[in-house]
C-alpha positions as CSV (number, residue, x, y, z in Angstrom):
1,X,0.5,-8.4,-1.5
2,X,0.2,-4.9,-0.1
3,X,-2.4,-4.4,2.7
4,X,-5.1,-1.7,2.5
5,X,-3.6,0.0,5.5
6,X,0.1,-0.3,6.1
7,X,1.2,-2.0,9.2
8,X,4.5,-0.3,9.9
9,X,4.6,-2.0,13.3
10,X,4.6,-5.4,11.7
11,X,7.5,-4.4,9.4
12,X,9.5,-3.0,12.3
13,X,8.8,-6.2,14.3
14,X,10.3,-8.4,11.6
15,X,13.3,-6.1,11.2
16,X,13.9,-6.2,14.9
17,X,13.4,-9.9,15.1
18,X,16.1,-10.4,12.5
19,X,18.4,-7.9,14.4
20,X,18.7,-5.6,11.5
21,X,20.6,-2.4,12.3
22,X,18.5,0.5,10.9
23,X,17.3,4.0,11.6
24,X,13.7,5.0,11.1
25,X,13.5,8.4,9.2
26,X,10.8,10.3,7.4
27,X,7.1,10.4,8.4
28,X,7.1,7.4,10.7
29,X,10.0,9.0,12.7
30,X,8.0,12.2,12.9
31,X,5.0,10.3,14.2
32,X,7.1,8.5,16.8
33,X,8.2,11.9,18.0
34,X,4.6,12.9,18.4
35,X,4.1,15.0,15.3
36,X,0.5,14.8,14.0
37,X,1.4,13.9,10.4
38,X,0.3,11.3,8.0
39,X,2.6,8.9,6.1
40,X,2.1,6.2,3.6
41,X,5.5,4.4,3.8
42,X,8.2,3.4,6.2
43,X,11.6,5.0,5.4
44,X,14.7,3.5,7.0
45,X,18.4,3.9,6.5
46,X,20.2,0.5,7.1
47,X,23.7,-0.4,8.0
48,X,25.5,-1.9,5.0
49,X,27.9,-4.2,6.9
50,X,28.0,-7.8,5.6
51,X,26.3,-9.2,8.7
52,X,23.5,-6.6,8.6
53,X,23.0,-7.1,4.8
54,X,22.4,-10.9,5.5
55,X,20.0,-10.1,8.3
56,X,18.2,-7.5,6.1
57,X,17.9,-9.9,3.2
58,X,16.3,-12.5,5.6
59,X,13.8,-9.9,6.9
60,X,12.9,-8.8,3.4
61,X,12.3,-12.4,2.4
62,X,10.0,-12.9,5.4
63,X,8.2,-9.7,4.4
64,X,7.8,-10.9,0.8
65,X,9.4,-7.6,-0.4
66,X,9.6,-6.6,-4.0
67,X,10.3,-3.4,-6.0
68,X,7.2,-1.1,-6.3
69,X,8.2,0.2,-9.7
70,X,8.3,-3.3,-11.1
71,X,5.1,-4.7,-9.5
72,X,4.2,-6.8,-12.5
73,X,7.5,-8.5,-12.4
74,X,7.7,-9.0,-8.6
75,X,11.5,-8.3,-8.7
76,X,12.9,-9.0,-5.3
77,X,15.9,-7.0,-3.8
78,X,19.2,-8.7,-4.1
79,X,21.8,-8.6,-1.3
80,X,24.4,-7.0,-3.7
81,X,22.0,-4.2,-4.5
82,X,21.2,-3.6,-0.8
83,X,24.9,-2.9,-0.2
84,X,24.8,0.2,-2.5
85,X,23.9,3.7,-1.4
86,X,20.8,3.9,-3.6
87,X,17.1,3.9,-2.7
88,X,15.0,0.7,-2.8
89,X,11.3,1.4,-2.9
90,X,9.6,-1.8,-1.9
91,X,6.2,-3.3,-1.2
92,X,5.8,-5.9,1.5
93,X,3.0,-7.9,2.9
94,X,2.6,-5.3,5.6
95,X,2.9,-2.2,3.3
96,X,5.4,0.1,1.6
97,X,9.0,0.0,2.9
98,X,11.7,2.4,1.5
99,X,15.3,1.5,2.1
100,X,17.2,4.8,1.8
101,X,20.9,4.3,1.2
102,X,21.9,7.8,2.1
103,X,20.1,11.1,2.6
104,X,21.2,14.7,2.0
105,X,24.9,15.1,1.5
106,X,25.4,11.4,1.3
107,X,24.7,10.8,5.0
108,X,24.2,7.1,5.5
109,X,23.7,4.9,8.6
110,X,27.1,5.7,10.2
111,X,26.8,9.4,9.7
112,X,23.2,9.5,11.0
113,X,23.7,7.3,14.0
114,X,24.9,10.1,16.4
115,X,21.6,11.9,15.5
116,X,19.3,9.2,16.7
117,X,17.6,8.0,19.8
118,X,16.2,4.7,20.8
119,X,12.4,4.5,21.4
120,X,10.6,1.6,23.1
121,X,7.5,0.6,21.1
122,X,6.5,-2.0,23.7
123,X,6.4,-5.8,23.4
124,X,10.1,-5.9,23.8
125,X,10.6,-3.9,20.6
126,X,12.9,-0.9,20.5
127,X,14.0,1.0,17.4
128,X,16.3,3.8,16.5
129,X,14.7,6.9,15.1
130,X,16.3,10.0,13.7
131,X,16.1,12.9,16.1
132,X,13.6,15.6,15.2
133,X,16.1,18.4,14.7
134,X,18.0,16.3,12.1
135,X,14.8,15.3,10.4
136,X,13.8,18.9,10.1
137,X,17.3,19.8,8.7
138,X,17.0,17.0,6.1
139,X,13.5,18.1,5.0
140,X,14.7,21.7,4.7
141,X,17.6,20.7,2.5
142,X,15.4,18.4,0.3
143,X,13.1,21.2,-0.3
144,X,10.3,19.1,-1.9
145,X,6.8,20.4,-1.7
146,X,5.7,17.6,0.5
147,X,8.6,18.2,2.9
148,X,8.0,22.0,3.0
149,X,4.3,21.3,3.9
150,X,5.2,19.3,7.0
151,X,8.0,21.5,8.3
152,X,5.8,23.9,10.4
153,X,4.3,20.8,12.1
154,X,7.7,19.3,12.8
155,X,9.1,22.7,14.1
156,X,6.1,23.1,16.4
157,X,6.6,19.5,17.7
158,X,10.3,20.2,18.4
159,X,9.3,23.4,20.3
160,X,6.9,21.3,22.4
161,X,9.6,18.8,23.4
162,X,11.2,19.6,26.7
163,X,13.9,22.2,26.0
164,X,13.4,21.8,22.3
165,X,16.1,19.1,22.3
166,X,14.4,16.9,19.7
């Protein structure tokens, strides 16, 4: 089911088509800010309102999503589980999709929303991405080796942005 090369644009297109409220975080957000980094999955934080959970479930069904850890069982995410603050590491027809319930210090969709900006991806598709300054802050707090490795690139990208506003 997973493609050789992830097609994050296809995943985003389906999420937008279903009017899912979400914020792109992680490597794809960094790339959309212009950072020259590589990423292998699309990380999003989704709103957990009832309406949005219904929309997300429909989008995941269209994407053929199932849990990566249980590939042999093809266990699909259930709406009730999507309402929880946990992480859902999924595979879709278009590539890996990680639904992150909350990031550092329990910050979920509502808490992160003021730290986002909307970006136009063309073809009538706009998505919310985490601002670069907040992305850096989160990666600093996570402190994982892979996050530390990308921090100099993210900081340089932030400096290159007009006024360093991220």
